[in-house]
C-alpha positions as CSV (number, residue, x, y, z in Angstrom):
1,M,-30.6,41.0,-30.9
2,K,-29.8,41.0,-27.2
3,F,-28.8,43.6,-24.7
4,T,-28.4,44.0,-21.0
5,E,-28.6,47.0,-18.7
6,R,-27.9,47.1,-15.0
7,I,-28.1,49.5,-12.0
8,I,-27.3,49.4,-8.3
9,I,-30.2,50.3,-6.1
10,N,-30.0,51.0,-2.3
11,C,-32.7,48.6,-1.1
12,S,-33.0,44.9,-0.5
13,A,-33.5,42.4,-3.4
14,V,-36.8,41.4,-1.9
15,T,-38.0,45.0,-1.9
16,A,-36.9,45.6,-5.4
17,F,-38.4,42.3,-6.7
18,D,-41.7,42.8,-4.9
19,Y,-42.1,46.4,-6.0
20,T,-41.4,45.7,-9.7
21,Q,-43.8,42.7,-9.7
22,D,-46.7,44.6,-8.0
23,Y,-48.9,45.7,-11.0
24,S,-51.0,47.9,-8.8
25,R,-47.8,50.1,-8.3
26,R,-46.1,49.5,-11.7
27,L,-47.0,52.8,-13.3
28,S,-45.7,54.7,-10.3
29,W,-42.2,54.0,-11.4
30,D,-42.3,52.5,-14.9
31,T,-42.4,55.7,-17.0
32,F,-42.1,53.7,-20.3
33,L,-45.6,52.4,-19.8
34,K,-49.1,54.0,-19.8
35,R,-50.8,50.7,-18.9
36,A,-49.8,47.5,-17.1
37,D,-52.3,44.9,-16.1
38,L,-52.3,41.3,-15.2
39,M,-54.9,39.3,-17.3
40,D,-57.6,36.7,-16.7
41,G,-58.6,38.1,-13.3
42,V,-55.2,37.3,-11.8
43,T,-53.9,39.7,-9.1
44,T,-50.4,38.5,-8.5
45,A,-47.6,37.7,-11.0
46,G,-46.3,34.1,-11.3
47,I,-45.4,31.4,-13.7
48,G,-48.0,31.1,-16.5
49,V,-49.6,34.5,-15.7
50,K,-50.2,36.8,-18.6
51,A,-49.8,40.6,-18.5
52,Y,-50.9,43.3,-20.9
53,C,-48.6,46.3,-21.1
54,V,-48.9,49.4,-23.3
55,A,-46.0,51.7,-23.9
56,K,-46.5,55.5,-24.0
57,N,-46.1,55.3,-27.8
58,G,-49.3,53.3,-27.9
59,L,-47.8,49.9,-28.7
60,G,-49.2,47.0,-26.6
61,M,-47.9,43.6,-25.9
62,V,-49.2,40.5,-24.1
63,T,-46.5,38.6,-22.2
64,K,-46.5,35.4,-20.2
65,Y,-44.3,34.7,-17.2
66,V,-42.0,31.7,-17.9
67,T,-39.9,32.2,-14.8
68,F,-40.8,33.6,-11.4
69,N,-38.2,33.0,-8.7
70,R,-38.8,35.5,-5.9
71,P,-36.6,37.5,-5.1
72,K,-34.0,36.6,-7.7
73,Q,-35.5,36.5,-11.2
74,T,-38.5,36.9,-13.5
75,A,-38.7,36.2,-17.2
76,I,-41.4,36.8,-19.8
77,K,-42.0,36.0,-23.4
78,M,-44.3,37.8,-25.8
79,T,-47.4,35.9,-26.8
80,S,-48.8,38.7,-28.9
81,G,-47.7,42.1,-29.7
82,P,-46.7,44.6,-32.4
83,W,-46.6,43.0,-35.8
84,F,-42.9,43.9,-36.3
85,F,-41.7,41.7,-33.5
86,R,-41.2,38.1,-34.5
87,S,-40.2,37.3,-30.9
88,F,-39.5,39.2,-27.7
89,L,-38.1,37.9,-24.4
90,G,-37.1,39.6,-21.2
91,S,-35.6,38.7,-17.8
92,W,-35.2,40.8,-14.7
93,N,-32.6,39.7,-12.2
94,F,-32.1,41.0,-8.7
95,K,-28.8,40.2,-7.0
96,A,-28.2,41.1,-3.4
97,I,-24.9,42.8,-3.0
98,T,-25.5,43.5,0.6
99,P,-28.7,43.2,2.6
100,A,-29.5,46.8,1.7
101,Q,-28.1,47.0,-1.8
102,T,-29.2,45.2,-5.0
103,E,-27.9,45.0,-8.5
104,V,-30.9,45.0,-10.9
105,V,-30.2,43.6,-14.4
106,F,-32.7,43.8,-17.2
107,L,-31.9,41.5,-20.2
108,Y,-33.9,41.6,-23.4
109,S,-33.8,39.6,-26.6
110,F,-35.9,40.3,-29.7
111,A,-36.2,39.5,-33.4
112,L,-37.9,41.7,-35.9
113,R,-39.9,40.5,-38.9
114,F,-38.6,41.1,-42.5
115,P,-38.0,43.8,-43.7
116,L,-37.6,45.6,-40.4
117,N,-34.9,43.0,-39.3
118,L,-32.7,45.1,-41.6
119,I,-32.8,47.9,-39.1
120,S,-32.4,45.9,-35.9
121,A,-29.5,48.0,-34.7
122,P,-31.4,51.4,-34.4
123,V,-34.4,49.5,-32.8
124,K,-32.0,48.0,-30.3
125,R,-30.5,51.4,-29.5
126,N,-34.0,52.8,-28.9
127,L,-35.1,50.0,-26.7
128,Q,-31.8,50.1,-24.8
129,A,-32.3,53.8,-24.1
130,N,-35.8,53.1,-22.8
131,V,-34.5,50.4,-20.5
132,Q,-31.8,52.6,-19.1
133,Q,-34.4,55.2,-18.3
134,R,-36.7,52.6,-16.7
135,L,-33.9,51.5,-14.4
136,A,-33.0,55.0,-13.5
137,D,-36.7,55.6,-12.7
138,L,-36.9,52.4,-10.6
139,K,-33.8,53.5,-8.6
140,K,-35.3,57.0,-8.1
141,A,-38.6,55.5,-6.8
142,L,-37.0,52.9,-4.5
143,E,-34.5,55.3,-3.0
144,A,-37.0,58.2,-2.5
145,P,-37.6,59.2,1.1
146,S,-41.3,58.9,0.4
147,F,-40.9,55.2,-0.6
148,E,-39.0,54.4,2.7
149,A,-41.9,56.0,4.6
150,L,-44.3,53.6,3.0
151,Q,-42.4,50.5,4.1
């Protein structure tokens, strides 16, 4: 199952990319998560780097960066996670529309293990709603006057 969600944010692609990949600031905007850490003593994201994230529902996942192309794209794949996911992949794309406006596109692909693969559609709808909220939260954070003051 695949789905894509997108939003236009009033900031540069570099700003959006760097903010989303800064794990020290991740929980300040990503309301889907209650924990987000890079692993193995690494402090910056990049190809081959592993991250451990835990959703507010308590489900955790270890992912590995397979693409890191600043400021345009990142992609991760699940290396371990909830038993019901057979596979999980995600990519985040940042396309500059103007120097001060960026289209952010989150694309996710997943497969569920049997017998949960029989209910993939409702799982997809739930994940898609969460991604829509994450993008709205990212936009809110990046467009807040308090964020501009930090730059």
